[in-house]
Phi, psi and omega in degrees: 000135183286147176287126173278164180299326176297324183278344187284141178302147178290134177269134182291155173284128183270109177253157181309320188287343183269346185304316180297320178297307180293318180298316175303317178304317176302330179270001189070036173236144181255118179249141181232176174244151176229139179285130179286336183273313186250003171069009182292131168262144184211165177202137011280164183301147174196167186273010179213159179285127180290341186274315187236349180091345189296145182265004177274082186246144180231151175269148176215159178272126183278165179291331188082004178266143184206170169235151182283118177268320178198157175195163167228154176254116187265140172250016179259129168307142171213156182302127184089352182225144178245126183291152356278148180214147182270134171254116188230160167246127173250151175256119183280152182303330180282349171121319188291158167258145183221136178277135188201193168235153179259128185227167177087016180197163179300145179269064183229156177295340177290323177280322181269092181262140176297141184072005179293146178291139181229161172220152190278146171227159178237145182221127177285133176222102186065233184270355183252151171250119182259143174277118171247175181228143176228156183300139180277354182228156177298140183256159182297000000 
């Protein structure tokens, strides 16, 4: 059965500041931005530092390590997702938080523990490659 526009995963709005992020994701790299003035690392990409407002920002490759900050388990079908699936906020080792999905483990409260160590994995979905996160250690 052909995928309809309604079933296709939503495509992010591509702004110039995010181009490096999406190109790097296709190569299997997680890229963030850092302020050249105050060294604050941040996500999502933008043309200025959210901490000090300086416009001197640089892109850098993140470690891909994170911890699970918060999540919900959705049991409602959504384009690109088969229930149950975790909608999560992860805290990257560099400091920023990112909304993502958790993969590679059961989508249960027993497997998804707050503060659990995670690592980035990349998954192609349509024309995009998304950074998702999986447990860095075996889960129950």
